[in-house]
C-alpha positions as CSV (number, residue, x, y, z in Angstrom):
1,L,17.7,-72.6,-23.7
2,D,19.8,-73.3,-26.8
3,V,21.4,-69.9,-27.1
4,T,21.8,-68.6,-30.6
5,R,22.9,-65.1,-29.6
6,T,24.3,-63.4,-26.5
7,I,23.6,-59.7,-26.2
8,N,26.1,-57.9,-24.0
9,D,25.0,-54.8,-22.1
10,T,26.9,-52.6,-24.6
11,D,25.1,-54.1,-27.7
12,P,23.3,-51.6,-30.0
13,A,20.3,-53.9,-29.8
14,L,19.7,-52.4,-26.3
15,S,18.0,-49.1,-25.7
16,Y,18.5,-47.5,-22.3
17,S,16.0,-44.9,-21.0
18,G,16.9,-42.7,-18.0
19,S,20.2,-42.1,-16.3
20,W,22.2,-45.4,-16.8
21,Y,25.9,-45.5,-16.4
22,Y,28.5,-47.9,-17.7
23,S,30.8,-49.8,-15.4
24,A,33.7,-51.9,-16.9
25,G,36.5,-53.9,-15.4
26,R,34.6,-54.7,-12.2
27,G,36.3,-58.0,-11.7
28,L,33.1,-59.5,-10.3
29,G,32.4,-62.2,-12.8
30,D,30.2,-60.2,-15.2
31,Y,29.8,-61.3,-18.8
32,G,32.4,-59.3,-20.7
33,D,33.5,-57.9,-17.3
34,D,31.0,-55.0,-17.6
35,V,27.5,-53.9,-16.8
36,H,25.1,-51.0,-17.2
37,A,23.6,-49.7,-13.9
38,T,21.0,-47.2,-12.6
39,T,19.9,-46.0,-9.2
40,V,16.7,-44.4,-10.5
41,N,13.3,-46.1,-10.2
42,G,11.5,-45.9,-13.6
43,D,14.7,-46.2,-15.6
44,S,14.3,-49.0,-18.2
45,V,16.2,-51.1,-20.8
46,T,14.5,-52.4,-23.9
47,V,15.8,-55.1,-26.2
48,A,14.3,-56.0,-29.6
49,F,15.2,-59.6,-30.6
50,Y,14.3,-62.2,-33.2
51,G,13.6,-65.6,-31.8
52,S,11.3,-67.6,-29.6
53,A,13.0,-67.3,-26.2
54,I,15.1,-64.8,-24.2
55,S,16.8,-64.9,-20.8
56,F,17.9,-61.8,-18.8
57,L,21.1,-62.5,-16.8
58,T,22.6,-60.1,-14.4
59,E,24.1,-59.8,-10.9
60,R,21.9,-60.5,-7.9
61,N,22.8,-58.7,-4.7
62,S,21.3,-57.4,-1.4
63,D,21.1,-53.8,-2.8
64,E,18.9,-54.8,-5.8
65,G,15.1,-54.9,-5.9
66,S,12.2,-55.6,-8.1
67,I,12.1,-55.1,-11.9
68,A,8.9,-54.8,-13.9
69,V,8.8,-56.9,-17.1
70,T,6.9,-56.0,-20.3
71,L,7.0,-58.3,-23.3
72,D,5.5,-57.2,-26.7
73,G,3.7,-54.4,-24.9
74,A,2.0,-56.7,-22.3
75,P,2.9,-56.5,-18.6
76,Q,4.5,-59.8,-17.3
77,G,4.6,-58.9,-13.6
78,T,7.8,-58.3,-11.7
79,V,11.0,-60.2,-11.0
80,S,13.6,-59.6,-8.3
81,G,17.3,-58.9,-8.5
82,Y,17.6,-59.3,-4.7
83,A,19.8,-61.9,-3.1
84,A,21.4,-62.1,0.3
85,S,24.9,-62.0,-1.2
86,R,26.4,-61.1,-4.6
87,S,26.4,-63.6,-7.5
88,A,27.1,-62.8,-11.1
89,Q,25.3,-63.9,-14.3
90,Q,22.1,-65.1,-12.7
91,V,18.9,-65.7,-14.7
92,V,16.5,-63.1,-13.3
93,Y,13.9,-63.5,-16.1
94,S,13.4,-66.1,-18.8
95,V,10.6,-66.9,-21.3
96,N,10.4,-69.5,-24.1
97,G,7.8,-70.8,-26.5
98,L,7.1,-67.5,-28.1
99,P,6.0,-67.5,-31.7
100,P,9.2,-67.2,-33.8
101,G,9.8,-63.6,-34.9
102,L,10.5,-60.1,-33.6
103,H,9.8,-59.5,-29.9
104,V,10.4,-56.5,-27.6
105,L,11.3,-57.0,-24.0
106,T,11.4,-54.0,-21.5
107,L,12.7,-54.2,-18.0
108,T,12.0,-51.2,-15.6
109,K,13.6,-50.6,-12.2
110,Q,11.0,-50.5,-9.5
111,S,12.9,-50.7,-6.2
112,G,16.2,-51.3,-4.5
113,T,19.3,-49.2,-4.7
114,Y,20.6,-50.5,-8.1
115,M,19.4,-52.3,-11.2
116,L,22.2,-53.9,-13.3
117,V,22.1,-55.1,-16.9
118,D,24.7,-57.7,-17.8
119,R,23.5,-59.8,-20.8
120,F,20.6,-61.4,-22.6
121,D,20.6,-64.8,-24.2
122,V,18.3,-65.3,-27.2
123,S,17.2,-68.4,-29.0
């Protein structure tokens, strides 16, 4: 992925739905040392982007679960934020080869204690 833009979790390109909270200065290797997080299943984040590819990078940890993915209104299945131990800036979802132009990606928390949003890389 030849990144042309990195979208941090605080970028106005992101739209959060539900009861997300902001956590800064965590010192855990997050991009920009900050994340948005939620504990509520059904909460979502939506990013509108111009390009032909996008990757969602965030922390993986044992208290994170499945995330439903929708791209341009079409369900893309689920991905998992689960890992046996914490690791920052992991690619949890990635797609490329999209027709160049405007796309909308929505990620919705399905399970686990937390869902975290760290950054998106667009190209």
